[in-house]
C-alpha positions as CSV (number, residue, x, y, z in Angstrom):
1,M,-9.3,138.5,-114.8
2,S,-10.2,141.1,-117.2
3,I,-12.7,143.8,-117.0
4,E,-16.0,143.4,-118.8
5,V,-18.4,146.3,-119.1
6,T,-22.2,145.1,-120.1
7,P,-24.8,147.9,-120.8
8,I,-27.9,147.4,-119.0
9,P,-30.9,147.4,-121.2
10,D,-33.2,150.3,-121.4
11,S,-31.1,152.4,-118.9
12,F,-27.8,154.8,-119.2
13,A,-26.2,152.5,-116.8
14,A,-23.7,149.7,-117.0
15,M,-22.8,146.3,-115.1
16,V,-19.2,146.2,-114.6
17,S,-17.6,142.8,-113.7
18,G,-14.1,141.6,-113.4
19,I,-12.8,143.8,-110.9
20,E,-12.1,143.5,-107.1
21,I,-12.7,146.6,-105.3
22,S,-11.5,145.5,-102.0
23,G,-8.0,145.3,-102.9
24,N,-5.4,146.6,-105.3
25,A,-7.4,147.2,-108.8
26,A,-4.5,147.0,-111.3
27,P,-4.4,150.7,-113.1
28,E,-5.8,149.4,-116.4
29,D,-8.7,148.1,-114.5
30,V,-9.3,151.2,-113.0
31,A,-9.2,153.0,-116.1
32,R,-11.5,150.6,-117.9
33,T,-14.0,151.1,-115.2
34,R,-13.7,155.0,-115.0
35,Q,-14.6,155.1,-118.8
36,A,-17.2,152.7,-118.2
37,L,-18.3,155.3,-115.7
38,L,-18.0,158.2,-117.9
39,D,-19.6,156.2,-121.0
40,H,-22.5,155.4,-119.2
41,G,-23.1,158.0,-116.0
42,V,-23.9,154.9,-113.7
43,I,-21.9,151.8,-113.1
44,V,-23.2,148.7,-111.0
45,I,-20.5,146.5,-109.6
46,R,-22.0,143.5,-107.8
47,G,-20.9,141.0,-105.5
48,Q,-18.3,142.9,-103.5
49,Q,-17.3,142.7,-99.9
50,F,-15.4,145.8,-98.6
51,D,-15.1,147.7,-95.5
52,D,-15.5,151.3,-95.1
53,H,-11.8,151.9,-95.8
54,Q,-11.7,149.9,-98.7
55,H,-14.8,151.7,-100.1
56,V,-13.0,155.1,-99.4
57,A,-9.9,154.1,-101.2
58,F,-11.7,152.7,-104.2
59,S,-13.7,156.0,-104.6
60,R,-10.4,158.0,-104.2
61,L,-9.6,156.4,-107.6
62,F,-12.3,158.5,-109.2
63,G,-10.9,161.7,-107.8
64,E,-11.9,163.7,-104.6
65,I,-14.3,162.6,-102.4
66,E,-17.3,165.0,-101.6
67,L,-19.1,164.3,-97.9
68,H,-22.7,164.5,-97.6
69,T,-23.7,167.9,-97.3
70,Q,-27.5,167.4,-96.1
71,R,-26.3,164.9,-93.1
72,P,-23.3,166.3,-91.7
73,G,-21.6,163.5,-89.3
74,C,-23.8,160.9,-90.7
75,C,-21.0,158.4,-90.9
76,Q,-18.9,158.8,-88.0
77,T,-16.4,155.8,-88.4
78,C,-16.2,156.3,-91.9
79,P,-12.6,158.0,-93.2
80,R,-12.8,161.3,-94.6
81,S,-11.7,162.7,-97.8
82,S,-8.3,164.3,-98.1
83,R,-9.4,167.7,-95.8
């Protein structure tokens, strides 16, 4: 499936479709999704089903994860960043 990036009217965000974030996304799909984030500032990827570990793994494809500073320990079961 190919990635499709659709700007959301009257906003700076874009809808990204054609990527499955719960599995092993192809490097070119990750690159296209990353570029959409850089181009639009916010991306929306709908219809995904993933657990905490898959969410963190996908997030790491975009860089180091920063933990929430105002609510330490808010997610006791979530995998932590590479610290």
